[in-house]
N, C-alpha and C positions, 0 to 999 in steps of 0.2 A: 488097235487102231482107234483114233479119236475122231469125233465128229465136231464140227464147228458149233452146233447147237448146244452140245454138252459143255463147251467151254464158257458160254455166256450165262448159263444158269448156275447160281451159287449152290453149293451142297451143304453149307453150314446150317446147323439147326438153330432155331430161334433161342434166345436166352430164356432161362427158366422164368416162369411167371408171365411170359409174353404169349399172346394168343397165336395159335397156329394158322389163323386165317390169313390168306395172302393180302398184303398191303400194296396199294398202288405205288409205283416207283416215283420218287420225287425227282424232279429235274434240277440238277445242280448247274447254275450258270457257270460257263467256262470263263476264263480270264478275258477272252476276247468279247464275250457277250456283255460283260460289265462295262466295257469301254464304248459300247454302242450308244447312240443317242436316239432320243425320240425324234420322229420325223413328221413334219407337216408337209404333206405331199403337194404336188403341183396343182391339183384340182381343189385343194382345200383353201377356204377363205375364213379367217377368224376376225370378228369385230369385238373387241373387248380386251380384258387383261389376261395375259398368259403368265402363270407362275408355275413352279415345280421344283422337284428335287432331283433332277437328272439333266444331262446335257441335251441340247435341242438343236436340230438341223432343220432349217426352214427352206423349203422349195416352193411353198405356196405364198399366200398373201395374208398379212396381218395388219390390222388397223387398231390401235389402242396402245397398250404398253406390254413390254416383255421384261419380266423381272426374275432373273435366275442368278442372283448375286454370287452364289457359291459354285456355279456350274458354267460350262462353256456354251456359248451361243454361236452358231454358224448360220449365216444367210447364204444359201447356195446360189449358183449362177442364175437360177430362174426365180429366186426369192424376191419378193417385193414387199417392203415393210414401210408402213407409215405409222411409226410408233417410236417411243423412246425405248432404247435397249439397255439393259443392265445385266452384266455377267462377269464371271471371273476372267475369262478370256473370250473376247468377241472377235470373230473373223467374218469379214464381209466380202462376198464375191458378187452379189447381186446389187439391188438398189435399196437404199435406206433413206427415208425422209423423217428425221427426228434426231434427238440427241443420243449419243452413244457413250456409255460409261463402263469401263473395264476395271476390275479390281487389280488385275495384273498387266493386261495388255489388250490393245485394240489393233487389229491388222486389216488393212484395206488392200485386197488383192488387185491385180492389174485390170480386171474388168469391172470393178466396183464403181458405184456412183453413190456418193453420200452427201446429203444436204443436212447440216446440223452440227452442233458442237461435240467435240470429243474430249473426254476427261479420262486419263489413264496415266499410270507412271511410265509406261512404254507404249509408243505408237509406231507402227510400221506402215509406210505408204509405198506400195510397189509402183514401179514405173508404169504409167498408163491409168492409174486410179484417178477418178474424178472426185474432187472434194471441195465443198463450199461451206465454210464455217470457221470456227476457232478450235485450237487445240490447247488443252491445259495439261501439262505433265508435272505440275507441282506436287501432286499427291495429297494436297490439303482439300478438305471439304469446301464447297463453295462459300459457306458462311465465314470461313476463316481466311479466305484468299485475300480479299481486299476490303479494308474497312470502308464504310460509307464516307465519302468526302464531306467534310464539314464546310459550311459556307464561311468564307473569309470576310470579316467585317473590317473595312479600312477606317481607321480613326484619323480625323483631321487633327494635327497637333495644335495645341493652344499656344497663343503668343506668350512667351515668357516675359514677365514684367521686368526682369533684370536682363540686360544684354550680356552675352557671354564675355568672359574676361578677354582682354586684348591679347594678341599673340605676343606683343612685346613683354607683357608681364610674365607670360609663360616662359619665354626665353631667359628672362632674368632669374626666375626662380630655379630653373634647371641649371644655370651656370653657377649658382652659389652652392649647390649641393656637391 
């Protein structure tokens, strides 16, 4: 008969040359753990720049900038952000006051309130979302979008000392050809 405890302990001997002292078990992240995002909770307020190398879920308040260009940024239903947001995919369910830039997509959910410009190749605005600003889906950096307008200088034509040839002379010359 077997016991559950016996099944969980390995019986293999350590490889030759390895110490026989027990080592602490290393925790291997499961596939679902790697898809989890860092969370800024409801009671957290951050003033300054937020950067990182993982996805971010915001339920609290941020004032400053959020720059996670290669990762997803989600502003939860209770999130309040007064910052410019940059992320690979940006999803907004709460309130954002600032420009939003998504490398792939920006999505404004039905309860979202956004004041600022959006730049992304794909933009999703759900029914009920509140938005005040402009949307640029050209995919070009702002410096390449529109060249600076050059002032137009109007020149006043000078009077020609010779009058134009008469229309009669033009008709005659075309008739002879």
